[in-house]
N, C-alpha and C positions, 0 to 999 in steps of 0.2 A: 333626469326626465324619465318617466315611467316607460317600461319596456313590456313587450308582449310576454306574458307568463303562461297563459292557458289558451289553447285553441279548441274550438268545437269543429270537428271535421265531419263532413257528409260525403261519403264515398271517396274519401281521401282529399277532398277539397275544403279549404277553409270557409266556413259559413259565418262564424262569430269568433271574436277575440276578446280576451280580458287582458288589460294592461295592469301593471303593478310595480311596486318597489319593495325590496326585501333587504333587511340588514341583519347580519349575524355579528355579534360583538361580545367581548368579555366585559367583566365588571368594571374595568378601568375605563371603558368607553373605547377601547381599541377595536377598530373594525377588523373582522376576520374574513368576511366574505359579503358580497352584495349582489343585487340585481337592481339596475336603475339608480335612483338617488337615495343614498343612505340617510341623508338629512332631511328628506321629505317630512314635513310636519303633518300630523293627523290627530284627530281627537281620539282619546284613549277609549272612550265609551266603556263597554263592559269588560274589556280585556284586562283591566287592572283591579278586578274585584278582590283578588288576593292582597293587593297593596292596600286597598281600603280596609280590609279586615285586619291588617296588621295593627291598625290603631287600637282595635279592641284587645287583641291578644298580646300586645306589647305594653300598653298602659295598664292592663288588668291581667297579669299573668295567671291568676287563679282561674280565669275563664277557661283556660286550657283543660281544666278538670271538670268544669261545670257543664260544658256543652258537649253533646255526643258527636260521634263521627258524622252521623246523618245531618245534624244541625250545622256543623261546621261546613259540610259540603254545600248546603243551600246558601250559606253566607258567601261562598265563592261563585255561586251559580248564576247562569242565565237558564233557569230550569224550565221544564216543559209544562209545569202546572198540573202534573199527575198527582193522584191522591197522596203518595208518599212524600212528594215535595211539599205540598200544602200542609200536611201533618207535621213535617219537620219545622216549617216556619212557625206554625201555631205553637209548637212545643217551646221554641225559643221565647216567644212572647209570653207564654204562660209562666215560664221560669222567672221572668223579670217582672211579673205582675202587670203586664201590658196586654193590649187586645189588638185585633186587626184594625180597629178604628184609629190606633195611633200611627199606623202606616200612612205615608203620603206618596207612595210610589205610583198610584193610579191603577186603573183597571184595564185589562185587555183579556180576550178569550184565551184559554189555555193553548199553548203551542201544540200540545199533543192532541191529535185529531180525535182519538177515541174518548179522551176525557171531555173534550169540547162537545162531542156528539152526545155523550151521556148527560151533560148538563142540560142540553137542549131537550133531550128526551124527558127529563124530569121537570122541565119548565123552570129551571133555576138560572139565574144570571151569574156570570163570573163575578168574583170579588177581588179585593187587593191581594189576597193570598195567592191567587192564580198568576199574578204579575210575575214575569220571569226575574224581576229584580227584588222581589219581596224579601228574600233571605238577606241580601245586602242591607236593605233598609232595617231589617230586624237586628242586624249586627250593630248598625249605627245607633239605633234606639237603645240597645242593651248597654252600650258604652255610656250613652247620655244618662240613663237611669242610674248606673253604677256611680258615675262621677257627679251626679246631682245637677246636670246641665238641663237647660230648657228642652222639653220634648217637642213642643210645637214648632220651634224654629230650626230644627236640625237640617233642613234643606238649604238654608242660607249659607252663602260662601263664607261669611264672617262668623258663623257659629263655631264654637270650640271644636266640635267633632270634625268639621270640614277643615279647620285650621290644622288639626293634628294630621289629617290625611295629606294635606299639602306639605307638611314637614317631612312626612314619610316619602313622598314623591321626590322632594329635594334630596333626601338622604340616598335614595336609590339611583337617582340620575345625575346628581351634582348640578342641576339647573337651578339657579337662584329664583326665588318666588317672583320677582318682578318680570322675569323672562318667561313665565308660564302663563299663557293666555287661557282664560277660563270662560266657558259658556255653560249652558244648561243641557243636561242629558234628557233623553226621552222619559226617564223616570223621575225627573225634576231635581236631582242632585247635580253638583258641579261635575263637568267633564273637562279634560285638560288637553291642550294642543301642544304636542311634543314631537321632536324628531324621532324617526324610527331607530336610529342608532342609539339614542339615549334610552328608548324603551327596551331595546334589546339588552343594553347594559344593565338596566334595572332588573330585568328578569335573571340575568346572570348573578347579580348580587343577591337577589332573593333566594336563589337556589344553590348558591355556593357561599353562604354567609360567613363560614369559618375563615374565609380569606379576606373578608372586608370589615367584619364587625366583631373581631376578637376582643376589642376594647370595651364592648358593650354586650356582656354575656346574655342579658335578658332579651335584647333585640335580636341577637343571633339565634337564641332559642326559639323566639316567636317565628322567625323566618323558616327555620327548620321544621317547626311544627306545622306551619301552613303548607310548605312544600310537600310534606309527608301526607297531606290530606288528599291531594289530587288523585292518586291511584285508588286507595281503598274507598273513597267516596265518589268514584267516577260517575256512577248513575245519578247521584244527587247534583252533580255539577252541570249535567245536561238533561238526560232522560232517554227514553226509548228511541232508538234509531237516530241519535244525535252524534255528530262528529266529535264533540268534546268528550263525551262519555266513551266512545269507542277508542279514541286516541289515547286517553289517559288509562283506560283499561288495558290496552295493548302494551303501553309503555311500562306498566308495573313499576312506576317510579323512575325509570331510566330516562324517559322524556315525558314532558307535560305540556299542556297547552290550554288556552282559553280564548274564545271568540269575543269580539266586540262588534258593535253595529257598524254598518256601512263598510264591510269588507276588511276590518282590522282583525289581526290574529297575533297573539303573543305566545311564545313557547320557550322552552329551555331544556338543557341537558343537566339535571341536578348533579352537583358535585364536580362538573367538568368545566365550570366557568364559561358557559356558552349560552347566550340568550338569542332569541329569534324574534324579529318583528316584521310583519307583513301588512301592506295596505293594497287592496285591490281597488284600482282607480275608479271603476264604475260603481262602487258600492256593493257589488256582488249580492244584490237583493235576492236572487234566486239561490244563492248559497252553493253554487257548483264549482267555484274557482278556488276559494281559500283552502278547502280540504285537500284538493289536488296539489296545490302549491306547497302546503306545509308538509305533506307526506314526501313530496319530491325533495324539499330542502333536507329533511331528515335522512332521506336516502343518500343525497350527495354529501352529507356530513358523515356518512358511514354509521349512522345510529340505528339502522333497522336490521333485524335478523330476518331469516327466511320466514320464521313464524310470525313476526310482525307484518311482513309483506302479505301473508295470507289473511291475517286479521283485518288489515286495512285495505284489502284489494278493491273493495267497492268504492273507495275514494280516490283511486289512482288508475289512470287510463280507463275511465268508465265508459262502457259501451252505451250507444244511443240506439234504442229500439223504436220501430214504428208501431202503428196500431195493431199490426198483425204479429207483433213480437219477433220481427225480423231485424237483426242488427243492420243498421244503415249508416253508422258513424261511430265516433268516439270523442270523448273529451280528454284531452291530454296536455301535459306540461311541455313547454318548448324552450325553457330557459336553462342556462348553465350558470351556476354561481361563479362570480368573478372573485378570485381569491386575492386577498391583500397580502402579498409576500414581502 
């Protein structure tokens, strides 16, 4: 059952609470620590974009040399739709002889307010390149084009590209395909309903592949390749003033993370066989809980240095100010990891 993980305090009194579940596991699926229910199932949403990109970089190893760091970053991203993001997605499509019309991710305004305002000022409507999932879709289309698969049907669960992604999910989590419930994500591709402990284990395997995939050197190399993308491409994975960007930049490869819709967050300590999975029960639409909780988990795991704490300070024990810029409260974590000894 979900437990209280983050409180919003006003003058020391609880005004609002976020409940959630957290699992920390190794790649064998052994639980290391938890809060609440480690087997709570949740939709993966955008948190597994690195797993989805594995289809491209494991089936087509040469792609590791074809696509730039910036292009790889947006493939893993829920990006903000800033000019550098859309340019990187467009560059992927150009390299593959494709166009934005091939994308089927849908349209929404850029997450970045400045970019959104500039479009309005110019009288331009947003397009599919601005969709935060456009890079993921460009990666799927790139694999389809390379393999000679149908481009129009790539959203379908039974399409070869989605079947390859399902195989990768099975490989990272050890959950058989019949036990993986599938629904449709906001960007129209399949999303998967999985236990937090299995998601944490999958992140551990992805980021410590030498321990689990030594028998498949190509797959191991693809995992290492994508794990190594999070830090140098941190801006492209999120954008200006985004938690994913700031977390991955601070971690410098020592810890990584990726957000998903409705309060899902996956992280890992590369090379340490530690994966982290979080679900905020209320969906965290305001986005104030998951960053607090992930930073606190990393703190309790002993993963943060003093320098890290400074870089991530705005996401941890965050002051609440009133309209006169007077601090009147704080958003703070209230959980302790329960260690599995």
